[in-house]
N, C-alpha and C positions, 0 to 999 in steps of 0.2 A: 029619802031612799033607804032601803033596808040595809043595814050594816052586815058585813061579812061575819060569819060565825067563827072565822079562824082567828085564833089568838095571836097577838104579836109575838108571843114567846115561841109559837110554833113556826111563824113565818121567818124568823131570823136564820135558823139553820138552813132552810131551803134557799134563801137568798145567797148565803155564803157559798153554798154548793154550786149554784148557777154561775156566780162570779168566778169561782175557781175553775169551773169547766171552760168558761170563755177564755180565761188566761192561758190555760194549757193548750186550747185550740189555736190561739194566736201564736204561741211559740213553736209549734210543730210545723215542719216543712213536708211537702208531699214526697213520698219515697221515690228516688230517681229510677227511671226505667233503664235497664242495661242495653247499650248499643252494640254493634258488631266490633270485634277487636281490630286494631290497626293492621293494615296489610304488612307483610314482611318486606324488608328493604330490598331494593333492586340492586343486583350486582352484575357486572360484565364478566363473562367467562370465556375461556377458550378450551377446546377439547384437545388433549395431548395426542399428537400423531407423529410417529418417527418419520424423519425425512433425511435425505442426504445433504450434508453441510460441508462446504469447503473450509478446511482449516488454514487460516492465514495468520501470518505474523507481520506486524509493521515495525520495522527496525530502522535505526539511524545508520547513515553511511556517508562516506566521503568519496568524491569523484577523483579518480587517479588516471593519468594519461596512460595510453596503451604502451607507449615507449617514450623514454626520455633520454636525450643525449646532450652532453655538454660540449660545446665547440671549444677546442683547445688547439693551440699551435704545436706542431711537432718540431719546429726549428725556431730559433730566436732571431729577433730583428725588430726593425722599426716598421709599424703599420703605415703603409703608404696610401691605402684606399679601402673603403668599405663598399662592398658590391651588392648590398641588399637594403631593403627598407624594413624597419622594425615592424613586426606584426604580420609580415607577409607569409604566405605559404611557400615553402621551399621544397625542392626535390633533392633526392640523394645525389651527392656529387656536385651540386651547384656551387660555384665559387662564392665565397662570403667575404674574405679579406685577402688583401695582397700585401705581403711583407717584402721589404726591400731585398732584392735578389742579387745585388751587385757582387757581394762576396761569394755567393754560391756559383755565379757564372764564372768568376775568376778561378775558383777552386776546380770547377769542371774543366776549364781550359787547361789548367796545369796538369790535371790528372790525364787528360787526353794526350797532352804532349809527352807525359811519362810513358804512356802506352806505346806511342810511336817510337820512343827511344828504346824501350824494352823489346819491341818487335825487331828493331835493327840489331840489337844485341843478341837476340835469339838466332837470327839468321847468320850472324858472324860466327857464333859459337857452333852452330850446326856445321858450317863449312870447315871450321878448324877441326872439329871432331872427325869428320869424314876424311880429311887429309891425314890426320894422325893414324887413323885406322888403316889406311892404304899403305902408309910408310911402314907401319909395324908388320903388315902382312908380307912385305918384300924384304924385310930385314934392315931397311934403311932407318927405321925408327924403333923406339923401344915400346914395349907393351905399357909401361908406366905412363909414357907420354900420351898414348891413346886413351888410357883410362882417365887421366887428368882432363883431357879435352872433352871427353864425354860428360864428366862431372860439371865442367864449366857450362856446357850446353844445358844440362838439367837445371842448374841454378838460374840461368837466364830465362828459361821457360817459367820457373816459379816466380821470378820477379815480374814477368809479364802478366801472369795470372793475378798477382797482387795489384798491379797497376790497373788492370781491367776492373777489379773489384772496387778500387778507389773511384774509378769513373762512374760505376753504377751508383755508388753512395753519393757522389756529387750530383748526379742527375736526380736522385730521390730528394736530396735537400733542395735542389732548385724547384722540383715539383711541389714540395711541401711549403714553399714560400707562398703558394696560393692555398689558403685554408678553405676547404670545401665542407659541405654539409654531410655529416655521417649518416643521417637518416632523412626521410621525407617527413614533413610536418609543418607546424607553425612556429616561426622563430620569434623569440621575445626581444627584450631590450638588449641593445649592445652595451657591454660594460667597458668598452675601450673606444677611443676615437683615433682618427688619423694622427700620426706622430707619436703614439704611445709605444714604449719599448715592451715587447712581450717575449715570453719564453715558455718552453714546455714544462718547467717546474713552477710556474706561477700558481699561487693558491686559489685564485679565482679564474673562472672560465671567461672566454670572450663573449659568449651568448649561450642560450639554452633553446633547444628545439624539442617540441612535444608533439607527438602524434595523437590527435584527438578525433579522427574520423570514426574511431571506435574508442570507447573508454571503459575502464574498470570502475566498479563501485565496490569499495571495501565496506562491508556491513558488519556490525558488531552484534553478536547474539550471546545472551547469557548461557553459561555452560549448563545451568540447571534446566533451561528450556531445551537444550540439545539432548540432555539425558531423558527428559520427559517424552520428547518425540520418538527417540529410539525405542523406549519401552512400549509406547503406544503402537508403533509399527511391529515390534516383536510380538505383542499380544494379538495382533490382528484387529485392534480397535480402529486403526486408520489404514486406509489404502494409500500407499506411497505413489506420488507422481514420478514417472520416469524422467521427465524433463520439467524441472520446477520453473514455472513462469514467474517473472518478476516485473512488477509495475512500479515505476518511480513516481514519487509525489513531491512537488515543490514545497517550500516553506509556507506558501500561501494556500496549500491544500489542493492545488491543481495538478492532475496527473499529466505526465509527459506522454507524448504519442508513442515514442519508441519503447518496445518491450525488451526487457533484458532476459538473460539466461544464466542460471547458476552454474558456475564452473566447478568449484570445489570448496570444501570446508577445511580450513587450516587445522592441523593436528596439535597445535600449541595453544595453550590457554594463557592469557595474559594474567600473571599472578597478582597484579595490582587491581584489576577489575573483574577477574573471573569470567572473562568473555572470550569467545572464539571469533575469528575473522572469517566471513564468508565472502568470496570474490564472485562478482557478477560482471558479465560483459554486456555492454549496451551499444547498439549502433548510434552514431552521433554525427550524421552527415550534415545536419543544420547547425552544428557546433553550439547547441543550446546548453549543453553540459560542459562546464569549464573545470579544469583541474582545481581541486581544493573546495569546490562547492559542497555544501551540506544538503543532503536530500534524505527523504524517507523512502524505504523500499517495502513494498507489500509482496510477500512471498507466499505462494500457495503450496505448502509442503505436501498436502494430501487431502483426503476427504473421509468423513465419517458417514458410512452408508445408512446407519440407523440411529441418527442422533435425535435426542429429545431436547427441544429448546422452547423456552417460554419468554415472553417479554420481560425485559430486565426489571420493570417496575413491579412485577409480580413477586419478586424475591424480597423477603423481609429478613433482616439481620438482627438477631437478638443476642445480647452478650452471653446469656446462659444457654440458649437453645441452638445458637448458630444460625445457619441459613434455613429458613422455613418458607412454606407457601400455604395459602388457604385454599382448600378445595371444597367443592360442593359434593357432599357425600349422598348416600341414599336417603330419600325423603327430603331432599333439598335443604339439608342442614349443613352448617359449616363444620369443617374438620381441619386440624392443623397437621401438616405433614413436614417432617424434617427431610432436608435434601442435601446432597453434596454437589456443589456446582463446579463448573469448569470455566472455560473461556467465554468471553462476550464476542459474538459475531453479529455484526449489523444490528446492534441494539437488542439482540436476543441472547439470553443467558443459557448456555448449555448445561443441562442437568445430568450429572453422571449417575446418581443414585437417588431413589426416593419417589420417582414418578413412573407410571406405566401408561401404555397406550389406552386411551379412553377416559383418563382422569379429567375432571373439569376443574381447571385452575382459575381462581378469581384474580382478575387483573385490575378492575376498578371498583370502587365502592366498598373497600374493606377497612375503612378507618375505624368504625365503631363496632366491628364484628368480633364475635367470640365463639369458641367451640360450642356446638349444639344449637346455635341460633338458626331459625328458619330464614331462608332468603328466597328471592325470586330471580333466578338466573336468566340473563339475556346474552346473546352472542356479542362478543367484543370485536370491534373493527378498528384497524389501525387508522388514526386520523391523519389526513393529509394536511399540508400547510395551508391550502386554500380553505378547507372546511374548518380548520382550527381558528381561523381569523374571521370568517364570514358567516358561518352557519350559527344559528341560535338554537340551543337545545329545546325540544318541545316540552311543555309543562307535563309533569307526571300525571299519568292517567288518561291523557288525550289520545296519543297515538301508540304509546308503549304498551304492549301486551305481553304477558308471560309466554315464553316459548314452551308450547305443549310437548315438543319432542324432547326437551331437556328434562321433563319429568318433574 
C-alpha cells in the first residue's frame, strides 16, 4: 500500500489538538434552560370593616345575701324548746325558741296586783280630796287640808301609771320569752340547744337567717378600668348602656340562667387593692347561688358602634416595634403596619389606631414573610371545631386559586 505523505512530526500536533478538544468537550455541561419563577406564597387575609362591638368585662365577685339577721334573745333564761328545723325556710315572726317564762309570769302577776292596789288607792284619794274640798267651801275645813288631799290624789294617780307601765314591761318580757324570726329567709345552724342559758348580752347569736330569694353579687373592678370607661364614654367612643346587664358564670365556665342588674358603684377605692366594688342584684328563686360563693360576672358596659377588630392571631408583638400587623398592600406585596390595640372581645383584638376600613390584614401564612414580598391573598375563614379535626387541607394548586377580586 502507498504510504501517507504526512510526516510523523506534522501528525503529532494535530493529534494533541484532537485529544484536548475531546477532553474539553467531556468536561462541559449543557447550559441550563431557565424555567418559570416559583409562585408567591399563599396567605389568608381579612378585609377590615368597622362593626358594632359590645364592650364587656369579666370580673370576679362574691355572692352576698339580700338580708342577714342574727337571732338573739331579748331576755335571759333557760332555753326550753327549739321550734324549727335547721336549714328550713322561716317567715318573719315565726317562733324559733322558747325560753323558760316562769319568772316573767310571776313578775306580770305581781305587777297586775300592784295596779289593782294603786287603782284602789286612787279611788280613795279622789274621795278624800272631794270631801276636803266640800268642807273647805262651807268653812268646816281648812284650805290647806283640801290642798293636801288633792296632792295625795295626784300622787296616787302617778303611782297607778307607774304600776301600769310595769305591767306592760312584764308582758313584753313574757312575750320575748318566745324568740321569733326577725326576717323571712333560710335559717342556718342552731348554736344553742335545749337547756342552755342565754341572754341578750351573749357574744354569739342563737342562729342566723339569710334571705337568698334574691342575692347581691359584690364585684371587684380595678380603678384604672373604671377611669378608662369614664373617659371613653366622655369622648363618645362608647355608647353607655342605660341598664347594664350582668351574666354570672360559674367556676366551671357555665353561665347561670338568671340575669343580674347593676345597682351602683361604690365611691370608695380599696387602698390595698386599688379596686372598686360594684353591687349587682340577681334573682335566685332556685337558690343555686349561695352566700359566699365565688362567681365571675360578665358586664356589658356599652358598645363601640365603629370598632375595628381583627383575629387575635393577626397581631404580632415585637420588643422594639410594639404591636404590628402584616397587610397586603397595593400590588399584592407585604407591608408592616404598627397598631395600637385595645381589649380582646370573643377572640378578636380591637385595634384603636393603625388600621382603616378596606385594609387587607394577613391572618395565616405570615411566618416567613417580610416587607415587600409578593404574596397570593385568599379569604380567611374562621375554622370550626368540626372542620379543625375532620377536614384535610387540599394540596396546593389543586383547588386553591387566587382571588381575582383581591387584586
